[in-house]
N, C-alpha and C positions, 0 to 999 in steps of 0.2 A: 552543573555537570551540564557540559553542551554537545545536544546531536547535531548532525548535520540528516538531512532529511532530502531526499534525491528524489524532486519533483518537476523535470525537465522535458520530460518526456512525450512524445507527438500522440500517444494514444489510439493510435491507429486503430486497432483492434477492435477499438468502442466507436468509431464512426458510425454514424451523422453526431452519435452524441455530444463528441469533443469535439466538432466544427466547432461549435460557441464557451465548450465549457471545457478547461482541463480536467485529468480524468480524475486527480486527485479532487478534485472539487465537487465530483458527481455526488450523489446522495447516496448514502447508508443507510438504513433506516429514517428516522428522521435528522439527523447530523451529513457531515461529509466523510468522505474516506480520511480525508486528512484529520477532520477533527478527530476522530475513532483514534486514528492513530500518537495523534499530540497526547489524548487522555490517557494513554496507557503509556506514553513514555514520562506524565508528569507521575503517574504511579511509581514509575521505577526513578524517581527524583530528578528527571533531567528540568533545570529551570529553565534552558534557553534552547534552542533551537534555529537554526540556519538552512534556509529552504534554499536549495539550489535550483535556480530560474531557467529556464531559455525559452522555449516555446510557451507565448501565452503570460508573461508575467503581471501583467495589468489586474488580470481578477484576481490574484494573490493579493494584491495590495489592496484590493477592495474590498475582498469579503473580510480583512482585519484591520478597519480603519486607525485601533486603538494598540496594534502589535503586539497581541497576544491573544492567544486561542487555551481552552483549559487551563489557565494558569501558566502556560508556558509563554516568555517573553520570545516573540518572531525577529528576528535577524534573515534579512534577501542578499542573496549573491546571485546577480544577473548576468550570464555567460553572453559575450556577445556572440560567439559562433559556439556551436555544439563541440563540449569534450567528452566526451562518453564517460562513463559512470567514476572513472579514478580519477581522471581528470577534474571532472564536476565536484570531487571531495575535495580535491587539495584546491580548488581554487576557492571551494565555499569555506572550509577552514581557515584559509589562509586571508577570508576575506574579515572574520573576527578574531582573528590573533591568536588562531589555537596551534601555530607553527610557536607561538612563543611564549604561551602559557603552562608549558610542560605537562598537561594534564590531560588524563584518558577520555577519550570521547564515546559516543554510542552513532554508527551512521545506520538508517534505515531507508529500504526502498518505499517510495509514497505512494504503490500500490496495494502492498501489501496489508491483509487483513488479519490480524493473530490478539491470540490472547496471551503471548508470550508474556511472566513476570521479566522486563529491563530489566529488574534489581537482581533477579537471579543469573540472570545471563552475566550481569558486572561482576556479581559475585565470584562464579566461576573464573570467567576473564581475571579477578587478583589472582585465584589459586592458580591460574597456570601460570599467571607470570612468574613464579617460583620457579618455575621449570624452564624457561625462557621464552615464554609466549609473548610475541608482539602485537597479535590480534584472535580472537576470539570468534569464528562463526557460528550463529545456531542455523540448527541442520530440523529437517522436518524429515517423514519418511511419507513415502510418494507408490502410487500403481504402478506407474510409467516413467521413473526416470530418465528417459532419453526427450523428455522435453524440459528437462532442467540442468544445473549445474551440479554433478554430482560428485561428494565427498567421499574418500575412503579415509581412514582412520587406523589407529593401532588400540592397541590397548588404553594405554593412557590421554586417549581423544587427541595424541598431534594428528594433524592430517598428511598424509602418506601420500593424497592423490587430488587431484582435482581436477574431474574430466568435465568439462562445458557440453552437456545434450550430447553426449555419448550413443555411438550406434548398439542395437541391441547385442546381450552377448560379452560385450568389451568389459564389463565390472559386475562384479556382485552386488555392491552396495545398491539398497532401496533408500538410501539419504540423501537429502540433496541442499542446495543452501536456499536457506530461508529466506534472504535478504535483511536481515537485522544481524549487526556486527559491533566489536567495540573491540575498537583501535588505543595504541597506546601512541604518542606524539610521534615519536621513531618512523612510526611507518608512513609520516608523511616527508619523507625522504625521497621513498619511491613513487610520490604523490607530486609531481611539482605542479600542475594546475594550469600548465601554460600549453599545451597539446593537448589533443584526443588521446585519451589510454584508460583500455578497460580495468577494472579491478579484475574481473573475475578471469580474464585471460592474461593479463600479464601482472597485475602486482599478486592475485593469491600466488601463481605458481611461483614467483621469487619467494616469498616467503615459505613457501613449504619448501624449497632447494634450501634456505639456511635455518632449518626445523623450527620456524617460528611460529605456525600458524595451528591453532587448534581449533577444538569446534565440541559444542554442546546441542547434543543432540534431546529434542521433549516430544513429547506428544501431545501440546498445546494444539486449540483451535488454529488452524493456519488455512489459508484464501489468498492466490495471486486474483486477483480480482480484473486482472487486464481484460478477460474475454466474454463475450455476452453470457453465455451462459453461468458464468462462473462468477460475475458480477450480481448478476441479479439473483442464483442463489446466494452471495453475500448479502443482500439486503434480506429475503425470506428468511434466512438462517438465525436473525436477528429477534422475528416474531415468530418462528414456529419450535423455540424450545432446545434448538441444536446445539446453544451457546452457553456462559453463564452471561455474558451481555447479553439483555432484553432491550428494546424501544419499543414504542407504540407502533401499533399496525395502520392508524388513522390519526392523522395531525387533527389536533382540536380546531384548529381552524379552516380544515376540510368541510366543502361543503357537499354529503353525498346525501342523496333521496332516501325517504323512506322504501322508496319502492325501488331500488337499486338493490343486486346482491354484489357482495364484496369477500372473495375466500381465499385467504393464504395470500394476501397484498400487502403491499407497503402503501399507502396514499400519503402527498405531503401536501406541507402548509400551502392551503389556500387552492387546493385542487378541487376541481367538481368532476362530479359523477352524478349524471340524470337520471331520471325516473325507469327501469326496466333494463338500464344496461347491468352487464355481468363483467365482473371482474374477476378475473382465476390466477393466483400463480405470476401475477405482475407485481413492477414498478410504476407510481405514476407520480410523477416529478412534481414538487411546488410550482403551483401557478396552472400546472397542465389539466385538458376536460377531456371527457369522455362521454358522446352525445348518447339522447334518448335511445335507449332497444339497441345500444351497440353490444360488442362481444371482441373481449380483449384477454385472451389468454397466453401463457408465457413470453411476455412484455415489456418493454420498457417505452413509456410513454414520457417524453418532454415537452413534445408538442398539443396536441388538439386532435381526437378521433370524431370522428361526423358521427350523425346519428344513424343508425342503423346498418354502418360499417364491422364489418369484421374482423379482428388485428389477430395474429399469432404468430408466435416466433418468430417477433420483430420488434428492431427500437424504430422509435419513430420519433422525428426531429424536433427543433422549436419549430 
């Protein structure tokens, strides 16, 4: 099975970290956001993934020199101009011939962190196809639906309304578009891939009008890692027991002085933490350093923190 993974965004909310590294290639535990996503796709029997690239394609090509990750074969679709979500899906799908293969395929947003079972979502979609579905979207409940695409559905899980970032009080639904979809090849008729087009604002409403959009809500772990606070939480959740998936807090190649104090933090490969330093609730990137007697809390450090410095609630660039 193929998947289209949308990784062409600018990552503006995570600047300055994303000035040099695309958001999906930022660390998540001891892997990257994209590596975790491809691991879950592989568990769901995805064999091939086409990365829909735009901004900074070169780091993706360099990160996977053998064109594989987590056992998934990688393909690349590089946009010459930004095509938005639906445009990118259509362009990427056609680049690997999905419009000719007549096969169901998965679509995933590249900054989503989730433990959703892809296999279960595909199975639910195949059941929905019997009722006329062309697409099934994963839903997750949130406390504040005004920041997301809110989905309203009937008792048969057919989507009856798709409201992008609705004003407070305009819907009773707390379930939002969680960024993973299963499409029938016929959906590509609505995704020409030759001009900017939004799947949330254009394609999904068209499918709702046809009665062909279904939804699958779950309570699985889910996180939009595109903001500083959620990106940091996504890292820490891998080491604090909040998830089924776990990862090492300190990489085996990190150099942490015996006189340093590390609390609820991720320390990446080759990172250095000097004597007397304290690191709390933070992410220290591979190759980064924290100097002697420095204090780092609630921060993500890609670069270097000088000795005696105090860094709190910050993103430290290369």
